[in-house]
N, C-alpha and C positions, 0 to 999 in steps of 0.2 A: 418395175423397178430393178436394176441392176446390182446386187449389195457384193461386195470385196470385202474376205477380211485378212488383213496381215496381223503376223503376231513378230513379238521382238524381245519376247522374252521377258524377267523382273519378277516381280513377287509374285505374279498369277500362276508363273510356271514352274516355281523354285520347288525343288525335293531337298529336305532336311534328313540328315542322316544322325543326328543325335542331340540331346538335351541341351549342349555345348552349344548349337546352333549354327554346326557343321552344313552345308550346303552346294548344292549349285542350280544352276539353270535346267530344268528339264524340259523333256519333251512339252511341246503346247497342249493345251487340257482346252481348247478352244472348242474341238470338234465335240470332245467328251461332253460339254457341260450344252453345246447344242444338241446333241445325241439324246440326254437326259429333259430335256425341257421339250421335244418329242417338235424340232424343227428340222424339216428336210433339208436332203445333204446338197440341195440347190445352191448352196454356195459354198462361194470358193475362198475354202484358206488355204494360205500362203506363209511360210515360215522366212521369216526375212534376218533374222536374228534371233541369237538364244543367247542374251546379257542383262546384267544386270544395267537397270537405268545410268547409274554412278560410274560406269567402263564406258557408254556411247561419247562415240568423237564426234566431229564436226562431219567427217565422212558417213559415219553410220545414219546421220541424220539427210547429210546427202543421201543416200541410196532410199530409205526411207522416201524422202519426198519423191523420188525419181519414179521408185516402182508404183507410189500412190499416185503421181501423173499417165501413167502410162496403164493405170489401170481401165480395163473395159468397163467399168460401171463408176454411177454420179453417186454414186452411195460407199462409203468406205469406213471402217473400222479398223483401227490400230491398237491392239492391245501392248501397253506399256509399262514399265518401271515407275511406281508412282513418282521416286525424286525428282527425277527432270523431265515428269511427261508436259511441263507448261515452254518448254524450251524445244522439243521436239512440238509442240503442236503451234507454237510461235514461227517457228522453220516451214511449217505446209502450208502458212498465211500463204505463200508462194502460187500454190495450186490454186485455180481459179474454178469456177464452174463446178466444183463437187461437193457433198456436205461431207464433212469428214470428224468421225468422232473418235478421240481418243479416249481409252479405259483401263482399265488395270485393277486391280485389287493388295489390298492391305494387311489380309490374311490369304498366304497361297491357296490356288485351287485346289491343291489335294485333300485341304483340313477341311474338316467337318461343315468350322462356324467359320468358312470363309466368305466374305462378299462377292467372290467375283462372279459366282451366277447371277447375283442379284445385278451386278454394273454390268453385265454383259447384255441382261434382257435390258435393262434402262436405253444402253448405248444400240441395239437392235429396233428396239422402239423410236430412238430420237433419231436414228440416223434414217427412217424413213418419213418425220414428217416435218423436219427443220431446213429452214431453207440451205439452199448453198453457202458454207462459211467451215470453221472452225470451231470444234467444241470439245468438252472433256465432258466427261459423266464420272461424276465417282458420288457417295455419300446420297442418294436417293436428289442429284440434284444435276440441272445441266447448267454446262459455263460455259458462254463466250471464251475464246482463245488467249483475249488479252484483257481478259477481266477474272482471273483465278489466279490464286496461288496456294501451295501446299503448308499448313500453318504443321511443323515437324511436332510442335508441343500436344498438339492436341490430335495428331496423326491424323489429320481430315483435309480437306478442300476447303476453300473458303473462296466468296465472290469478294471481288478489289473493286474499289470503284476509281475512276478515273480520276488523275489530277487533275486539278482548275476547279 
């Protein structure tokens, strides 16, 4: 199975400068996390964007969708900021025939208590066993893209049930 990873920024890649919360989205953390997990370097990691997800535009989502569609891989992981991850996941539903997993972090990957390595590990496992479709992996769960939302009050993702 061929796996490709695309990075777009978000908290997973943030670098904080001081206690007042000054930050910028830094270089992707994915390769370092894969190396730390002893995952071979056979998985290509491509940086698409370096943005906070609140700053993402429709053009950014189009570029992500085009890159994922063009990837020579049937399994794709996209790291993404959590605030608009669901929007991008829904935009990726137009890509057929691939298993696409979006993940990110609620704490920067550079922090010792980050959820980033766990989420990336879950995404690696999920993308290899799920059927084609678009999913979000966070908080120890796998969610279909159209059955999830981020609960900002609880700072976690949760399943939503379809209307009807």
